[in-house]
Structure formats: structure tokens, C-alpha cells
All heavy atoms as an XYZ file, in Angstrom:
673
protein
N      88.687   -177.718    -84.463
C      87.283   -177.696    -84.759
C      86.823   -176.273    -85.095
O      85.983   -176.083    -85.969
C      86.506   -178.219    -83.563
C      85.127   -178.604    -83.851
S      84.653   -179.706    -82.521
C      82.998   -179.421    -82.372
N      87.389   -175.275    -84.400
C      87.014   -173.893    -84.681
C      87.398   -173.502    -86.102
O      86.733   -172.674    -86.720
C      87.672   -172.955    -83.677
N      88.479   -174.094    -86.619
C      88.902   -173.804    -87.985
C      88.121   -174.626    -89.012
O      87.766   -174.124    -90.070
C      90.398   -174.074    -88.151
C      91.331   -173.075    -87.490
C      92.762   -173.594    -87.502
C      91.255   -171.728    -88.177
N      87.855   -175.875    -88.700
C      87.215   -176.754    -89.684
C      85.690   -176.658    -89.691
O      85.049   -177.014    -90.674
C      87.643   -178.201    -89.454
O      87.188   -178.646    -88.192
N      85.108   -176.197    -88.569
C      83.653   -176.079    -88.480
C      83.276   -174.712    -87.901
O      82.794   -174.615    -86.771
C      83.088   -177.208    -87.627
C      83.377   -178.588    -88.205
C      82.800   -179.711    -87.375
O      81.663   -179.565    -86.892
O      83.494   -180.721    -87.220
N      83.483   -173.632    -88.665
C      83.269   -172.280    -88.147
C      81.838   -171.991    -87.713
O      81.612   -171.085    -86.904
C      83.680   -171.377    -89.318
C      83.607   -172.244    -90.522
C      83.894   -173.640    -90.056
N      80.891   -172.781    -88.179
C      79.505   -172.556    -87.773
C      79.320   -172.777    -86.268
O      78.408   -172.221    -85.659
C      78.536   -173.428    -88.576
C      78.689   -174.915    -88.366
C      79.769   -175.579    -89.225
O      80.462   -174.914    -89.979
O      79.894   -176.808    -89.100
N      80.193   -173.556    -85.655
C      80.108   -173.776    -84.209
C      80.414   -172.485    -83.462
O      79.703   -172.101    -82.537
C      81.050   -174.915    -83.771
C      80.551   -176.234    -84.348
C      81.160   -174.983    -82.259
C      81.480   -177.404    -84.144
N      81.474   -171.801    -83.874
C      81.831   -170.519    -83.253
C      80.698   -169.530    -83.463
O      80.276   -168.833    -82.527
C      83.158   -169.973    -83.824
C      83.412   -168.554    -83.335
C      84.314   -170.884    -83.445
N      80.171   -169.457    -84.676
C      79.063   -168.546    -84.966
C      77.858   -168.840    -84.082
O      77.223   -167.923    -83.556
C      78.653   -168.650    -86.438
C      79.734   -168.176    -87.388
O      80.630   -167.414    -86.949
O      79.693   -168.574    -88.564
N      77.546   -170.103    -83.886
C      76.398   -170.494    -83.083
C      76.572   -170.095    -81.612
O      75.652   -169.561    -80.998
C      76.189   -172.013    -83.179
O      75.161   -172.420    -82.317
N      77.759   -170.329    -81.079
C      78.012   -169.970    -79.678
C      77.934   -168.461    -79.497
O      77.333   -167.958    -78.544
C      79.376   -170.517    -79.204
C      79.726   -169.979    -77.830
C      79.367   -172.039    -79.200
N      78.531   -167.711    -80.425
C      78.488   -166.251    -80.328
C      77.063   -165.719    -80.479
O      76.696   -164.733    -79.852
C      79.424   -165.624    -81.356
C      80.890   -165.853    -81.001
C      81.813   -165.187    -81.969
C      81.887   -163.722    -81.602
N      82.938   -163.001    -82.282
N      76.251   -166.390    -81.286
C      74.869   -165.964    -81.481
C      74.016   -166.242    -80.247
O      73.184   -165.431    -79.860
C      74.285   -166.688    -82.685
C      72.906   -166.209    -83.063
C      72.402   -166.888    -84.326
O      73.118   -166.826    -85.345
O      71.296   -167.478    -84.270
N      74.223   -167.384    -79.626
C      73.402   -167.759    -78.471
C      73.897   -167.150    -77.161
O      73.144   -167.084    -76.201
C      73.329   -169.289    -78.314
O      74.656   -169.820    -78.191
C      72.628   -169.918    -79.499
N      75.157   -166.705    -77.132
C      75.723   -166.117    -75.911
C      76.508   -164.848    -76.263
O      77.709   -164.763    -76.031
C      76.641   -167.112    -75.215
C      75.952   -168.343    -74.726
N      75.155   -169.130    -75.520
C      75.919   -168.908    -73.508
C      74.673   -170.135    -74.808
N      75.120   -170.030    -73.588
N      75.849   -163.836    -76.822
C      76.568   -162.653    -77.299
C      77.230   -161.841    -76.188
O      78.146   -161.053    -76.457
C      75.487   -161.837    -78.002
C      74.214   -162.265    -77.359
C      74.413   -163.718    -77.011
N      76.808   -162.033    -74.952
C      77.372   -161.263    -73.838
C      78.705   -161.822    -73.344
O      79.392   -161.186    -72.553
C      76.373   -161.208    -72.675
C      76.169   -162.523    -71.929
C      75.304   -163.560    -72.654
O      74.830   -163.337    -73.765
O      75.118   -164.633    -72.051
N      79.072   -162.999    -73.795
C      80.295   -163.638    -73.316
C      81.400   -163.570    -74.363
O      81.167   -163.870    -75.531
C      80.021   -165.115    -72.996
C      78.984   -165.415    -71.928
C      78.771   -166.910    -71.811
C      79.396   -164.813    -70.606
N      82.615   -163.211    -73.942
C      83.732   -163.282    -74.894
C      84.089   -164.748    -75.134
O      84.099   -165.556    -74.215
C      84.871   -162.548    -74.189
C      84.533   -162.620    -72.740
C      83.037   -162.693    -72.648
N      84.337   -165.083    -76.360
C      84.670   -166.457    -76.716
C      86.189   -166.580    -76.803
O      86.836   -165.909    -77.605
C      84.016   -166.826    -78.037
C      84.059   -168.285    -78.446
C      83.445   -169.179    -77.367
C      83.323   -168.477    -79.752
N      86.748   -167.423    -75.932
C      88.194   -167.617    -75.841
C      88.553   -168.943    -76.501
O      87.943   -169.968    -76.216
C      88.655   -167.638    -74.366
C      90.162   -167.841    -74.272
C      88.248   -166.352    -73.665
N      89.562   -168.892    -77.352
C      90.028   -170.109    -78.016
C      91.382   -170.505    -77.456
O      92.340   -169.731    -77.504
C      90.152   -169.890    -79.522
C      90.752   -171.052    -80.322
C      89.881   -172.301    -80.209
C      90.930   -170.655    -81.775
N      91.428   -171.691    -76.885
C      92.705   -172.283    -76.483
C      92.869   -173.548    -77.297
O      92.072   -174.475    -77.193
C      92.744   -172.611    -74.992
C      93.999   -173.372    -74.634
C      95.218   -172.722    -74.598
C      93.967   -174.732    -74.386
C      96.380   -173.414    -74.308
C      95.117   -175.429    -74.094
C      96.316   -174.768    -74.050
O      97.480   -175.445    -73.775
N      93.879   -173.569    -78.125
C      94.145   -174.744    -78.951
C      95.522   -175.273    -78.573
O      96.543   -174.703    -78.945
C      94.093   -174.361    -80.426
N      95.535   -176.336    -77.820
C      96.779   -176.921    -77.333
C      97.701   -177.277    -78.493
O      97.278   -177.881    -79.478
C      96.462   -178.174    -76.516
O      97.640   -178.749    -76.019
N      98.961   -176.862    -78.372
C      99.950   -177.183    -79.385
C      99.736   -176.460    -80.704
O     100.139   -176.942    -81.753
N      99.112   -175.290    -80.650
C      98.745   -174.588    -81.883
C      99.737   -173.504    -82.296
O      99.409   -172.680    -83.144
C      97.369   -173.955    -81.718
O      97.419   -172.980    -80.686
N     100.927   -173.501    -81.730
C     101.900   -172.456    -82.053
C     102.142   -172.291    -83.542
O     102.310   -171.174    -84.032
N     102.111   -173.378    -84.283
C     102.334   -173.305    -85.719
C     101.156   -172.735    -86.493
O     101.294   -172.340    -87.647
N      99.987   -172.685    -85.857
C      98.781   -172.176    -86.513
C      98.345   -170.818    -85.977
O      97.267   -170.340    -86.328
C      97.615   -173.157    -86.295
C      97.780   -174.566    -86.818
C      96.619   -175.435    -86.358
C      97.863   -174.557    -88.328
N      99.155   -170.216    -85.152
C      98.754   -169.023    -84.415
C      98.142   -167.944    -85.299
O      97.109   -167.373    -84.960
C      99.961   -168.462    -83.661
C      99.673   -167.581    -82.475
C      98.770   -168.271    -81.472
C     100.973   -167.183    -81.798
N      98.726   -167.671    -86.430
C      98.225   -166.611    -87.304
C      96.827   -166.912    -87.854
O      96.094   -166.002    -88.227
C      99.181   -166.382    -88.484
C     100.492   -165.759    -88.099
C     101.532   -166.756    -87.578
O     101.239   -167.970    -87.488
O     102.643   -166.325    -87.243
N      96.464   -168.168    -87.886
C      95.154   -168.557    -88.423
C      94.039   -168.509    -87.376
O      92.857   -168.460    -87.730
C      95.228   -169.963    -89.007
C      96.135   -170.026    -90.232
C      96.167   -171.373    -90.864
N      94.827   -171.770    -91.297
C      94.473   -173.024    -91.533
N      95.336   -174.004    -91.387
N      93.249   -173.315    -91.921
N      94.383   -168.515    -86.106
C      93.359   -168.600    -85.060
C      92.379   -167.430    -85.050
O      91.182   -167.644    -84.812
C      94.011   -168.794    -83.700
C      94.824   -170.091    -83.556
C      95.360   -170.228    -82.149
C      94.007   -171.314    -83.953
N      92.806   -166.178    -85.310
C      91.817   -165.092    -85.346
C      90.773   -165.262    -86.453
O      89.674   -164.720    -86.371
C      92.660   -163.841    -85.594
C      94.008   -164.186    -85.072
C      94.168   -165.650    -85.389
N      91.093   -166.030    -87.476
C      90.152   -166.251    -88.571
C      88.929   -167.047    -88.132
O      87.933   -167.104    -88.849
C      90.849   -166.982    -89.722
C      92.067   -166.279    -90.323
C      92.723   -167.158    -91.371
C      91.689   -164.929    -90.900
N      88.986   -167.648    -86.949
C      87.862   -168.430    -86.433
C      86.717   -167.549    -85.958
O      85.612   -168.034    -85.776
C      88.305   -169.323    -85.255
O      88.755   -168.485    -84.181
C      89.398   -170.289    -85.673
N      86.995   -166.259    -85.709
C      85.956   -165.361    -85.232
C      85.859   -165.261    -83.726
O      84.962   -164.602    -83.202
N      86.774   -165.896    -82.999
C      86.752   -165.814    -81.542
C      87.149   -164.406    -81.100
O      87.699   -163.622    -81.875
C      87.684   -166.866    -80.894
C      87.221   -168.263    -81.237
C      89.129   -166.648    -81.288
N      86.893   -164.101    -79.836
C      87.213   -162.780    -79.298
C      88.608   -162.715    -78.685
O      89.222   -161.658    -78.656
C      86.185   -162.402    -78.219
C      84.773   -162.410    -78.775
O      84.529   -161.671    -79.741
O      83.938   -163.180    -78.267
N      89.071   -163.852    -78.172
C      90.346   -163.916    -77.458
C      91.081   -165.185    -77.867
O      90.468   -166.243    -77.978
C      90.126   -163.947    -75.919
C      91.450   -163.976    -75.171
C      89.269   -162.775    -75.461
N      92.385   -165.070    -78.063
C      93.218   -166.245    -78.304
C      94.080   -166.461    -77.073
O      94.770   -165.550    -76.619
C      94.106   -166.070    -79.556
C      95.117   -167.199    -79.665
C      93.250   -166.008    -80.815
N      94.015   -167.650    -76.523
C      94.848   -168.020    -75.386
C      96.158   -168.577    -75.932
O      96.155   -169.501    -76.745
C      94.143   -169.073    -74.534
O      94.935   -169.419    -73.430
N      97.257   -168.007    -75.486
C      98.555   -168.341    -76.058
C      99.208   -169.580    -75.476
O     100.202   -170.043    -76.006
C      99.503   -167.151    -75.926
C      99.092   -165.915    -76.710
C     100.050   -164.777    -76.440
C      99.019   -166.213    -78.198
N      98.688   -170.127    -74.424
C      99.307   -171.315    -73.845
C     100.738   -171.023    -73.448
O     101.001   -170.084    -72.717
N     101.662   -171.793    -73.959
C     103.068   -171.592    -73.591
C     103.833   -170.757    -74.618
O     105.034   -170.609    -74.514
C     103.778   -172.947    -73.408
O     103.653   -173.694    -74.615
C     103.173   -173.721    -72.251
N     103.129   -170.204    -75.616
C     103.773   -169.306    -76.576
C     104.143   -168.016    -75.856
O     103.350   -167.474    -75.085
C     102.829   -168.998    -77.762
C     103.427   -167.958    -78.687
C     102.496   -170.265    -78.518
N     105.348   -167.524    -76.071
C     105.800   -166.271    -75.472
C     104.817   -165.153    -75.813
O     104.401   -165.010    -76.969
C     107.203   -165.944    -76.006
C     107.709   -164.617    -75.513
O     108.063   -164.526    -74.333
O     107.729   -163.664    -76.333
N     104.451   -164.363    -74.810
C     103.458   -163.305    -75.005
C     103.876   -162.311    -76.082
O     103.067   -161.930    -76.928
C     103.216   -162.568    -73.685
C     102.489   -163.387    -72.645
S     100.776   -163.703    -73.052
C     100.069   -162.099    -72.785
N     105.110   -161.864    -76.060
C     105.575   -160.886    -77.044
C     105.537   -161.476    -78.447
O     105.090   -160.827    -79.403
C     106.975   -160.403    -76.691
N     105.969   -162.710    -78.589
C     105.950   -163.383    -79.880
C     104.518   -163.597    -80.358
O     104.183   -163.389    -81.524
C     106.680   -164.724    -79.796
C     106.665   -165.533    -81.063
C     107.470   -164.924    -82.204
O     108.322   -164.063    -81.949
O     107.225   -165.318    -83.358
N     103.647   -164.004    -79.439
C     102.250   -164.214    -79.792
C     101.580   -162.941    -80.249
O     100.858   -162.928    -81.250
N     101.816   -161.858    -79.534
C     101.223   -160.564    -79.908
C     101.735   -160.124    -81.277
O     100.980   -159.647    -82.131
C     101.542   -159.521    -78.840
C     101.142   -158.103    -79.187
C      99.724   -157.926    -79.671
N      98.758   -158.090    -78.615
C      97.480   -158.397    -78.843
N      97.030   -158.586    -80.060
N      96.646   -158.531    -77.865
N     103.020   -160.327    -81.509
C     103.625   -159.954    -82.798
C     102.978   -160.753    -83.932
O     102.635   -160.192    -84.973
C     105.129   -160.216    -82.743
C     105.867   -159.905    -84.009
C     107.343   -160.217    -83.834
C     108.080   -160.125    -85.152
N     109.473   -160.570    -85.013
N     102.797   -162.022    -83.721
C     102.247   -162.889    -84.765
C     100.749   -162.703    -84.967
O     100.235   -162.875    -86.070
C     102.560   -164.348    -84.444
C     104.048   -164.662    -84.587
C     104.397   -166.054    -84.149
N     103.655   -167.065    -84.904
C     103.598   -168.337    -84.529
N     104.228   -168.759    -83.441
N     102.916   -169.199    -85.258
N     100.022   -162.355    -83.901
C      98.570   -162.194    -84.004
C      98.161   -160.800    -84.450
O      97.071   -160.614    -84.973
C      97.906   -162.501    -82.663
C      97.860   -163.958    -82.268
C      97.472   -164.100    -80.817
C      96.905   -164.720    -83.166
N      98.996   -159.807    -84.196
C      98.624   -158.431    -84.481
C      97.839   -157.841    -83.321
O      97.661   -158.468    -82.284
N      97.346   -156.647    -83.521
C      96.693   -155.935    -82.416
C      95.173   -155.950    -82.488
O      94.506   -155.320    -81.680
C      97.186   -154.487    -82.386
O      96.868   -153.850    -83.617
N      94.595   -156.675    -83.435
C      93.147   -156.658    -83.608
C      92.404   -157.730    -82.830
O      91.196   -157.859    -82.989
C      92.791   -156.786    -85.096
C      93.247   -155.576    -85.871
O      93.270   -154.470    -85.348
N      93.626   -155.780    -87.108
N      93.116   -158.500    -82.016
C      92.458   -159.539    -81.223
C      93.061   -159.556    -79.826
O      94.255   -159.316    -79.651
C      92.573   -160.932    -81.893
C      91.660   -161.934    -81.173
C      94.006   -161.406    -81.946
C      91.305   -163.137    -82.000
N      92.220   -159.803    -78.842
C      92.699   -159.888    -77.470
C      93.452   -161.202    -77.268
O      93.154   -162.205    -77.916
C      91.528   -159.801    -76.495
N      94.428   -161.154    -76.379
C      95.179   -162.367    -76.051
C      95.175   -162.577    -74.552
O      95.037   -161.639    -73.773
C      96.642   -162.317    -76.563
C      96.701   -162.244    -78.063
C      97.402   -161.170    -75.935
N      95.331   -163.812    -74.163
C      95.582   -164.131    -72.770
C      96.766   -165.067    -72.770
O      96.963   -165.842    -73.706
C      94.367   -164.740    -72.087
C      94.164   -166.205    -72.349
C      93.045   -166.768    -71.493
O      92.118   -166.085    -71.114
N      93.127   -168.036    -71.214
N      97.568   -164.950    -71.769
C      98.751   -165.782    -71.707
C      98.776   -166.598    -70.441
O      98.038   -166.343    -69.498
N      99.630   -167.548    -70.443
C      99.732   -168.441    -69.308
C     101.189   -168.580    -68.889
O     102.082   -168.573    -69.725
C      99.189   -169.825    -69.672
C      97.745   -169.783    -70.072
O      96.915   -169.279    -69.353
N      97.439   -170.283    -71.246
N     101.378   -168.714    -67.629
C     102.695   -169.004    -67.088
C     102.817   -170.523    -67.025
O     101.857   -171.219    -66.698
C     102.848   -168.381    -65.684
C     104.156   -168.770    -65.040
C     102.732   -166.861    -65.769
N     103.978   -171.022    -67.336
C     104.233   -172.466    -67.270
C     103.803   -172.987    -65.898
O     104.225   -172.472    -64.866
C     105.724   -172.708    -67.487
C     106.106   -174.176    -67.472
O     105.343   -175.004    -66.930
O     107.173   -174.491    -67.990
N     102.933   -173.998    -65.848
C     102.449   -174.505    -64.565
C     103.565   -174.975    -63.638
O     103.408   -174.973    -62.414
C     101.546   -175.680    -64.952
C     101.229   -175.500    -66.375
C     102.338   -174.699    -66.984
N     104.710   -175.373    -64.179
C     105.832   -175.791    -63.348
C     106.339   -174.686    -62.439
O     106.942   -174.947    -61.395
N     106.058   -173.442    -62.820
C     106.472   -172.289    -62.014
C     105.839   -172.351    -60.622
O     106.419   -171.886    -59.641
C     106.090   -170.982    -62.744
C     106.240   -169.773    -61.849
C     106.925   -170.824    -64.002
N     104.675   -172.954    -60.527
C     103.963   -172.998    -59.244
C     104.692   -173.806    -58.175
O     104.340   -173.734    -56.998
C     102.554   -173.557    -59.447
C     101.663   -172.708    -60.349
C     100.327   -173.414    -60.562
C     101.457   -171.324    -59.779
N     105.716   -174.544    -58.577
C     106.506   -175.285    -57.598
C     107.619   -174.424    -57.006
O     108.332   -174.865    -56.108
C     107.102   -176.550    -58.230
C     106.053   -177.578    -58.565
C     105.647   -177.761    -59.881
C     105.451   -178.326    -57.567
C     104.675   -178.701    -60.199
C     104.469   -179.263    -57.878
C     104.077   -179.449    -59.198
N     107.761   -173.217    -57.506
C     108.803   -172.311    -57.018
C     108.344   -171.526    -55.803
O     107.209   -171.667    -55.327
N     109.217   -170.666    -55.345
C     108.893   -169.818    -54.197
C     107.872   -168.750    -54.612
O     107.660   -168.499    -55.802
C     110.159   -169.117    -53.694
O     110.615   -168.184    -54.668
N     107.276   -168.110    -53.624
C     106.311   -167.042    -53.898
C     106.973   -165.941    -54.724
O     106.374   -165.416    -55.670
C     105.763   -166.490    -52.587
C     104.716   -165.427    -52.778
C     104.154   -164.954    -51.445
C     103.116   -163.871    -51.658
N     102.555   -163.392    -50.399
N     108.201   -165.614    -54.396
C     108.923   -164.578    -55.126
C     109.155   -165.001    -56.585
O     108.963   -164.213    -57.511
C     110.266   -164.289    -54.456
C     111.073   -163.227    -55.176
C     112.422   -162.971    -54.519
O     112.778   -163.680    -53.551
O     113.122   -162.067    -55.000
N     109.552   -166.254    -56.799
C     109.785   -166.757    -58.143
C     108.496   -166.719    -58.969
O     108.489   -166.284    -60.120
C     110.333   -168.192    -58.084
C     110.600   -168.796    -59.428
C     111.682   -168.383    -60.187
C     109.769   -169.782    -59.929
C     111.930   -168.941    -61.439
C     110.008   -170.349    -61.172
C     111.089   -169.933    -61.925
N     107.391   -167.172    -58.361
C     106.091   -167.162    -59.042
C     105.709   -165.732    -59.421
O     105.327   -165.460    -60.562
C     105.005   -167.803    -58.161
C     105.307   -169.280    -57.924
C     103.621   -167.618    -58.777
C     104.440   -169.924    -56.849
N     105.815   -164.823    -58.465
C     105.469   -163.419    -58.730
C     106.319   -162.837    -59.847
O     105.807   -162.149    -60.740
C     105.644   -162.574    -57.463
O     104.737   -162.989    -56.473
N     107.603   -163.118    -59.821
C     108.504   -162.590    -60.855
C     108.126   -163.110    -62.238
O     108.127   -162.356    -63.221
C     109.951   -162.930    -60.546
C     110.504   -162.123    -59.396
O     109.970   -161.068    -59.050
N     111.561   -162.617    -58.783
N     107.811   -164.394    -62.333
C     107.438   -164.961    -63.641
C     106.129   -164.367    -64.151
O     105.976   -164.104    -65.338
C     107.328   -166.487    -63.546
C     108.649   -167.195    -63.442
C     109.551   -166.964    -64.664
N     108.970   -167.398    -65.905
C     109.079   -168.622    -66.409
N     109.796   -169.535    -65.788
N     108.485   -168.939    -67.527
N     105.183   -164.150    -63.256
C     103.910   -163.547    -63.663
C     104.143   -162.126    -64.180
O     103.649   -161.760    -65.251
C     102.898   -163.559    -62.503
C     102.479   -164.998    -62.214
C     101.688   -162.675    -62.816
C     101.672   -165.162    -60.941
N     104.912   -161.339    -63.443
C     105.191   -159.970    -63.884
C     106.003   -159.955    -65.175
O     105.749   -159.164    -66.074
C     105.910   -159.182    -62.786
C     105.009   -158.799    -61.655
C     105.259   -159.257    -60.383
C     103.885   -158.006    -61.854
C     104.431   -158.927    -59.319
C     103.042   -157.666    -60.810
C     103.310   -158.128    -59.538
N     106.972   -160.867    -65.305
C     107.759   -160.958    -66.542
C     106.865   -161.268    -67.738
O     107.013   -160.699    -68.823
C     108.850   -162.016    -66.432
C     109.979   -161.635    -65.501
O     110.075   -160.436    -65.134
O     110.758   -162.534    -65.132
N     105.926   -162.195    -67.537
C     105.015   -162.570    -68.615
C     104.132   -161.385    -69.016
O     103.981   -161.079    -70.206
C     104.126   -163.757    -68.183
O     104.953   -164.861    -67.897
C     103.130   -164.139    -69.266
N     103.583   -160.708    -68.033
C     102.696   -159.569    -68.308
C     103.451   -158.417    -68.971
O     102.921   -157.750    -69.870
C     102.040   -159.103    -67.028
N     104.674   -158.187    -68.567
C     105.447   -157.075    -69.109
C     106.056   -157.383    -70.467
O     106.448   -156.466    -71.188
C     106.555   -156.677    -68.130
C     106.026   -156.019    -66.889
C     107.105   -155.702    -65.867
O     108.269   -156.097    -66.077
O     106.775   -155.057    -64.867
N     106.099   -158.634    -70.866
C     106.772   -158.999    -72.116
C     106.027   -158.521    -73.350
O     106.561   -158.490    -74.426
C     106.984   -160.509    -72.185
O     105.760   -161.190    -72.385
N     104.793   -158.118    -73.202
C     104.046   -157.657    -74.367
C     103.461   -156.320    -74.110
O     103.012   -155.587    -74.830
C     102.988   -158.657    -74.792
C     101.989   -158.999    -73.751
C     102.142   -159.839    -72.699
C     100.647   -158.504    -73.645
N     101.008   -159.915    -71.967
C     100.071   -159.102    -72.523
C      99.908   -157.622    -74.388
C      98.764   -158.822    -72.128
C      98.612   -157.361    -74.000
C      98.047   -157.959    -72.886
């Protein structure tokens, strides 16, 4: 919707200029390079590797990444390691 109806993004940014607009598009790995064209402030990478996502998006847009939710079934040490690995990968 952010790609097909850009006026929605413009409207939200106009009515809430103090808030960063984050776009999470499930299963959008194939469209990643197009997501900054929507005008959002942040692209959420979902399960896309952080380093790969940063490479494909460039440095002109903020990114947020996610750790695979299955990691939460691991030990505290395993969870911590995956979080640090994800953060350090980019």
C-alpha cells in the first residue's frame, strides 16, 4: 500500500511530523530497494540479514532489524549471542 498509494504515507507524515514512520512489509525481501521510495523514515528488515539489507538499501535510510522469533526458545546466552550477532552484522 505504501508503494501503490503514496499519498497515505504523505498524509501520516503531515499529520504526525514528530513521529518516525517505520515500514514493515512482510515478505518484501525482493522489493527491498524500492521501499525507501515510499518516503518512510525507517525500513524494518524482518528476517532479511542486517548486513545484506544495509547493503541493498544504502546509507540514506534508517533500518531496524529483527531476530528470528524462534531464537526466544533458546537459552539466555543463545538469545544474547543472536542479538549481538545481528547488531554487529551491519
